[in-house]
C-alpha positions in Angstrom: -23.5 6.1 5.4 -20.9 4.2 6.9 -17.2 3.9 5.8 -16.8 0.6 4.5 -12.6 0.5 5.1 -11.6 -3.0 4.1 -13.1 -2.5 1.0 -11.3 0.8 0.0 -8.2 -0.7 1.6 -8.2 -3.6 -1.4 -8.9 -1.0 -3.8 -5.7 1.3 -2.4 -3.4 -1.7 -2.5 -4.4 -2.8 -6.0 -4.3 0.7 -7.3 -1.0 0.8 -6.0 0.0 -2.4 -7.0 -0.5 -1.6 -10.5 1.3 1.5 -10.5 4.7 -0.1 -9.6 3.9 -3.3 -11.9 3.1 -0.4 -14.8 6.7 1.6 -13.6 8.5 -1.9 -13.8 6.6 -3.6 -17.1 6.4 -0.1 -19.2 7.6 3.3 -17.7 11.4 2.1 -16.2 12.0 0.5 -19.8 11.0 3.7 -21.2 13.0 5.7 -18.8 16.4 3.4 -19.5 16.0 3.4 -23.4 15.4 7.4 -23.4 18.5 7.4 -21.4 20.4 5.4 -23.1 18.9 7.7 -26.5 20.6 10.6 -25.1 23.9 9.2 -24.1 24.4 8.2 -27.5 23.0 11.3 -29.0 25.9 13.3 -27.0 29.7 12.9 -26.5 29.1 14.2 -22.6 26.3 13.7 -21.3 24.8 16.0 -18.7 23.8 14.4 -15.1 21.3 16.6 -14.7 19.6 15.6 -17.7 19.7 11.7 -17.0 18.7 12.3 -14.0 15.4 14.5 -15.1 14.5 11.5 -17.7 15.2 8.9 -14.8 12.9 11.1 -12.6 9.5 8.3 -11.7 6.5 10.3 -12.3 5.0 11.6 -9.0 2.0 9.4 -8.5 4.2 6.1 -9.7 6.8 6.9 -6.9 3.7 7.7 -4.5 2.4 4.3 -5.8 5.5 1.9 -4.8 6.1 4.1 -1.5 2.8 3.3 -0.1 2.2 -0.6 -1.8 4.3 -2.8 0.6 3.0 -0.7 3.6 -0.8 -1.0 2.8 -0.2 -4.8 1.8 1.3 -5.7 4.8 -1.3 -3.7 6.7 -4.2 -5.6 4.9 -2.8 -8.8 5.6 -3.0 -8.5 9.0 -5.9 -7.0 9.1 -7.3 -10.1 6.7 -5.4 -12.9 8.7 -4.2 -12.0 12.2 -6.0 -9.4 14.1 -8.9 -6.9 13.2 -10.0 -3.5 15.3 -13.5 -3.0 16.3 -14.7 -0.4 18.5 -17.6 -0.8 21.6 -20.6 -0.2 19.7 -22.9 -0.1 23.3 -22.2 -0.6 27.1 -22.9 -4.1 27.0 -18.9 -4.4 28.3 -19.2 -2.3 31.1 -17.7 -1.9 33.6 -14.4 -3.8 31.7 -14.8 -1.7 28.2 -16.5 1.8 27.4 -18.5 2.8 24.8 -16.4 4.0 21.5 -13.6 2.0 23.0 -11.4 0.0 20.4 -9.8 -3.4 20.9 -8.0 -5.6 18.5 -9.4 -9.1 18.4 -7.1 -11.9 17.1 -8.8 -14.2 14.0 -6.9 -17.2 15.6 -9.4 -19.5 17.4 -8.5 -20.3 20.9 -9.8 -22.5 23.6 -11.4 -25.9 23.5 -14.5 -24.6 22.2 -13.1 -24.5 18.6 -12.0 -27.7 18.4 
């Protein structure tokens, strides 16, 4: 069974983006409302309690952190370059079996006109 890295990358970008969007639209407003409610119910709000109410869930924090990096990798792999591993000895002596190369996705030379 081979690993389908492009599919895993797309799924990871989608999940991380979904977590970031979920936080932006639903969870962050709830945290702000909880802080406002707490501050309205006490005369002197405790800073520790406010920080605890404002803390993002760990999964959301990781998703928001990984999303930009994974998105950039997805764009680079999809439109600019793609890595390949040399599968056979047909390119010896220049490239050995197992070498990794980056292939540009932009056409070059006069044969591409």
